[in-house]
C-alpha angles and dihedrals in degrees: 000000000000117000108265092015094121091050092052089049091054091046090057094055114106114262092233091056090055092052092051090046092053092045090055090049092058121087109274091007100138090050092049091051091050090052091050091053090047093055092046090051092045091050093050089049092051094050090049092050092048091051092048093048092047092046101046105028135059094252090109098025123145109269100160135039119193118194119191130183100042121145110134100010114083119244092225090055092056092047092053093053092051090065097195112178117229111262094009113154118248087234092058101050119106103225094181091053092047090051092051091051092051090048090060089072103106094228094050118092096185142342138201126197123198138178117235108188142261096024116335133107113201118203117191112192128191110201127212114256120210115236096176142346139213130208128243137162087267094054138261115341112212119214129193130213090275092057092251117149103218108160144020108212142099112316117244117250112274097026110127121234120238118225113189137128100253110016119189144108092270094050113103090210091053092048091051090053091051088051091054093050094051093059098045117119107254090240089061099037091063090057097054116105100168138014112211112199115184092163139342089274098040109065122147133183119223106205125209094252094056100261122130129219114199099209099170115196130353089257120109090022096159094049092049092047088052096054103032098076097050089045091056089061089073129086114266148082104237120051116188117202097150088112102036092194091060110032121176140193126208 
């Protein structure tokens, strides 16, 4: 045997093996090792039982549903779309699927469903807000800032009316009119009674006081928004910002 060979052999032994060897050499070592193994096994069994009980029994069942963000959507309508079975464990509910079902409500823009342990499901709803409407034989079609038609009902006070040849969510001219409204300064937006859209590049705003703003297309929105309010302080009835570098008043 080469000098130092035994020492190198000991150095190559796994550290955990040395710990167990030292434990066995101590008085009562084997019994202590058996107790440690027993506690580890017992702990694993308790965790498994707890998970099984939580998964298959009503111990962690849903008892409360909190819904936030509702204004025009009915609470009962949201609860129906959640479809939470009675006694279903919190661990077994599919929050993503529940959120997708709630989001299919026409007046809901988005929904989020969260578990709040031990027994609460929290639903956060973002509703669609109308930015304009157009008339049809069925009634007033409400549209949001994404150009989505989400309801046929009386338009809320202050929502402008769209006047165009073929209004609808799939119509490019309608979508251009929606894009214009979403970039208007709030101080101007509240003054708009009608949006007249003859084409995607010929959009005008009819104000409640009878004045007209010729907006043009949805391009250069920031520059138009910057010049339109100062321009409206001048005397006139027609204010043309379709070319923001050369505005005119008539």
